[in-house]
C-alpha positions in Angstrom: -15.8 -120.6 -90.1 -14.2 -121.8 -93.4 -10.8 -121.9 -91.8 -12.0 -124.0 -88.8 -13.9 -126.4 -91.1 -11.0 -127.0 -93.4 -8.6 -127.5 -90.5 -10.9 -130.0 -88.9 -11.5 -131.9 -92.2 -7.7 -132.0 -92.8 -6.8 -133.1 -89.3 -9.4 -135.9 -89.5 -8.1 -137.1 -92.8 -11.3 -136.2 -94.8 -9.1 -134.0 -97.1 -5.5 -134.5 -98.1 -2.6 -132.1 -98.4 -3.8 -131.0 -101.8 -7.3 -130.2 -100.6 -8.9 -133.2 -102.3 -11.4 -135.4 -100.5 -10.5 -138.9 -99.4 -13.0 -140.8 -101.5 -12.4 -144.0 -99.5 -14.4 -142.7 -96.5 -17.5 -144.6 -95.6 -19.9 -141.7 -95.4 -22.9 -140.3 -97.3 -21.7 -136.8 -96.6 -19.1 -137.1 -99.4 -20.6 -137.1 -102.9 -20.1 -135.9 -106.5 -21.7 -132.5 -107.0 -22.3 -130.0 -109.8 -18.7 -128.6 -109.6 -16.9 -131.7 -108.5 -16.7 -133.5 -105.1 -18.4 -132.0 -102.2 -18.9 -132.6 -98.5 -22.3 -132.0 -96.9 -21.8 -129.9 -93.8 -25.6 -129.5 -93.1 -28.4 -131.4 -94.6 -31.3 -129.5 -96.2 -33.9 -130.4 -93.6 -31.6 -128.8 -90.9 -30.8 -125.6 -92.8 -34.1 -123.7 -93.2 -33.0 -122.9 -96.8 -34.3 -126.1 -98.4 -30.9 -127.2 -99.7 -27.8 -128.8 -98.3 -24.9 -126.6 -97.2 -21.8 -128.1 -98.8 -18.1 -127.5 -99.1 -16.7 -128.3 -102.5 -13.2 -129.1 -103.6 -13.3 -125.8 -105.6 -14.1 -123.9 -102.3 -11.1 -125.6 -100.7 -8.8 -124.9 -103.6 -9.8 -121.2 -103.4 -9.1 -121.2 -99.7 -5.7 -122.9 -100.2 -4.7 -120.3 -102.8 -5.6 -117.4 -100.5 -3.8 -119.0 -97.5 -0.8 -119.8 -99.7 -0.5 -116.1 -100.6 -0.7 -115.1 -96.9 1.9 -117.7 -95.8 4.2 -116.9 -98.6 3.9 -113.2 -97.9 4.8 -113.7 -94.2 7.7 -116.1 -95.0 9.1 -113.8 -97.8 8.9 -110.7 -95.6 10.8 -112.4 -92.8 13.4 -113.7 -95.2 13.9 -110.3 -96.8 14.6 -108.7 -93.5 16.8 -111.5 -92.3 14.5 -113.0 -89.6 12.9 -116.3 -88.8 9.6 -116.9 -87.1 11.6 -117.9 -84.0 13.1 -114.4 -83.9 9.8 -112.7 -83.4 9.0 -111.7 -79.8 5.4 -110.9 -80.5 3.0 -111.2 -83.5 0.1 -108.7 -83.5 -3.0 -109.9 -85.2 -5.4 -107.0 -86.0 -8.6 -106.2 -87.8 -11.4 -108.8 -88.4 -8.6 -111.3 -89.3 -7.0 -110.8 -85.9 -10.2 -110.6 -83.9 -11.8 -113.8 -85.0 -9.0 -116.1 -86.2 -8.6 -119.5 -84.6 -4.9 -119.7 -84.2 -4.7 -123.5 -83.9 -6.7 -123.9 -87.1 -4.6 -121.2 -88.9 -1.4 -123.0 -88.0 -2.9 -126.5 -88.8 -3.6 -125.6 -92.4 -0.4 -123.4 -92.8 -2.1 -120.0 -93.0 0.3 -118.8 -90.3 3.7 -120.1 -89.4 3.8 -122.4 -86.4 4.4 -120.3 -83.3 3.5 -120.3 -79.6 0.0 -118.9 -78.9 1.4 -116.8 -76.1 3.5 -114.8 -78.6 0.3 -113.6 -80.4 -1.6 -110.5 -79.4 -5.1 -109.8 -80.7 -5.9 -106.1 -81.0 -9.0 -105.9 -83.0 -9.2 -102.6 -85.0 -5.6 -101.6 -84.6 -5.6 -98.8 -87.1 -8.5 -97.1 -85.4 -6.9 -97.6 -82.0 -3.7 -96.1 -83.3 -5.5 -93.1 -84.7 -7.2 -92.4 -81.4 -4.0 -92.8 -79.4 -2.0 -90.5 -81.7 -4.8 -87.9 -81.5 -4.7 -88.0 -77.7 -0.9 -87.9 -77.1 1.9 -85.8 -78.6 4.4 -88.4 -77.4 2.6 -91.2 -79.4 2.2 -88.9 -82.4 6.0 -88.3 -82.5 6.6 -92.0 -82.1 4.4 -92.6 -85.1 6.5 -90.2 -87.2 9.7 -91.9 -86.1 8.3 -95.3 -86.9 7.2 -94.3 -90.4 10.6 -92.8 -91.1 12.2 -96.2 -90.4 9.8 -98.2 -92.5 10.6 -99.7 -95.9 8.4 -101.4 -98.4 8.8 -103.8 -101.3 6.5 -105.4 -103.8 6.2 -109.1 -103.0 5.5 -110.1 -106.6 8.9 -108.6 -107.5 10.8 -110.7 -104.9 11.9 -114.0 -106.7 11.5 -116.1 -103.6 7.9 -115.1 -103.1 6.7 -117.2 -106.1 8.7 -120.2 -104.8 7.2 -119.7 -101.3 3.7 -119.4 -102.8 3.9 -122.6 -104.7 5.3 -124.5 -101.6 2.4 -123.0 -99.6 -0.3 -124.5 -101.9 -0.6 -127.6 -99.8 -1.9 -128.2 -96.3 -0.1 -127.1 -94.3 2.9 -126.8 -96.6 5.2 -129.0 -98.8 7.7 -128.9 -96.0 6.0 -130.6 -93.0 9.0 -129.9 -90.9 7.8 -126.3 -90.7 4.7 -127.5 -88.9 5.8 -130.3 -86.5 3.0 -129.8 -83.9 0.3 -129.5 -86.6 1.6 -132.7 -88.2 1.3 -134.5 -84.9 -2.3 -133.4 -84.5 -3.3 -134.9 -87.8 -5.1 -138.3 -87.4 
């Protein structure tokens, strides 16, 4: 939900690239709060909890730092193995992240690189599915062993370009808008 809300607020110009509210808007939903500026998502009389549900700039900043880490990780990984997003035939999104993510919103804010939706496959709990498949098939079990022997790993924090990618990803969608041409066009 947070991803979709932030994407919508960004696309409509309620928040800027840095995640700060546009204080020139003529709305009573935007107001100063206890921890800075906040936007009222739901008024107290509609919540059943006797208080407004708000999204603060602190909430948005925390989201941007998390999305920046994910985008920087993806970008750094691709760079380290000599690939670009356009080289990927398929992107598999797994787990709760992959089951419930709104791809348009994820791209709009720069959580994921801009890519065609048809290249994404949602598999839900991929690790559990893989365990079940390897238990039921010797062929798949052998394939798992071969795959793990070809794998390599590296610590992202030790890759110098990761920090640069992270800092560049601390904006919506990114400091380089050319990486997100379709998302930039959708912004009002």
